[in-house]
N, C-alpha and C positions, 0 to 999 in steps of 0.2 A: 698695290696702287688701287685696285678695285675695292679693297676693304676700306680705304680712306674715303672713297666716293660714297660708299654706302652709308656712312655716318653723317653726310651732309643733310641739312634740313633746309626748308624754304627760307628761313631767316639767315642761314649761312650763305645763301645764294648771292653771289656778287660781293661778298664781304671783302674780298681782296681787291676789287676794282671799284674805286669811288664813283666813277661815272655810272657803272652798271647798278651800283647800290642806290644811287639817287634815282635812276630810272625805275628801279623796282619799287622804291618807296613812293614815287610819283604814281606808278600804276596801282599800288595798294590804296593810295589816297583817292585816286580816280574811282576805283572799285567801291570804296566806302561811300564816296559821294554819290555814285550811281545807286547804290543800295539805299541810301537815305532818300534820294529822289523817288525811288520806287515805293518805299514805305510811305512817303508823303502822298504820292498819287493814290495808293491804296486807301490811306486814311481819308483823303478828300472824297474818293468815290464812296467810301463807307458813310461819311458825313452827308453827302448828297443823297444817298439812299435813305438814310435815317430822316433827313428833312422831308423827302418826298413821302415817306411812310407816315411821318408825323402830320404832315399837311392833309393827307388822305384820311387819317384817323380823326383829325379835327373836323373835316368836312362831314364825315359819316356821323360823328357825335352830334354835330350841329343839326344834321338831318333828323336823327333820332329825337333830339330835343324838340324840334318843331313838331314832329309827329306826336310826341308825348303831350305837348301843349294842346294840340288839336284834340287828342283823346280826352284830356282833362276838361277842355271846354265842352266837348260833346257830353261827357258824363255829367257835368254841372247842368247843362241844358236838360238832359233827361231827368235828372233829379228834381229840377224845378217843375218840369211837366208832371212828374209823378206826384209831387206835393200838391200841385194845383188840381190834378185829377182826384186825389184823395180828399181834398177839401170839398170839391164839387160832389163827390159821392156821399160824403157825410151830410152835406146840405140837402141833396136829393132824398136821402134816407129820412131826414127830419121832416121834409115836406110830405113824403109818402106816408110816414107815420101819422102826421097831422090829418091828411085826407082820409086815411083808413079809419082813424079815430072818429072823425066827423061822419063818415059813412056808417059806422057801427051805431053811432048815436041816432042816425036816421033809419036804422033797421036793417042794414046790410049784414048779412052773415057770410063771413069769409070762409075760406077753404079749411 
């Protein structure tokens, strides 16, 4: 008798009793339903986490973009100022050369 019981599997459980078999199938369906709900909850949590992470990444990227634009504007301003200073220096050198030339014509001996 024990040997016959050892060969029973979960699928055999209640196979002789239709009411018990229906109850077991119902419990199996309930377990599957619960498992699906758990998987759905995990997926929703994962999606929520991804959305939060994505929103944070967009915020940080936007902040870096604004900082990069500020740097570009400052670089342009510096470049314009450098060009203006260079133009003024060239002008001053021309004027200095002209004054030095006139001074030499009037007898000044430079260093």
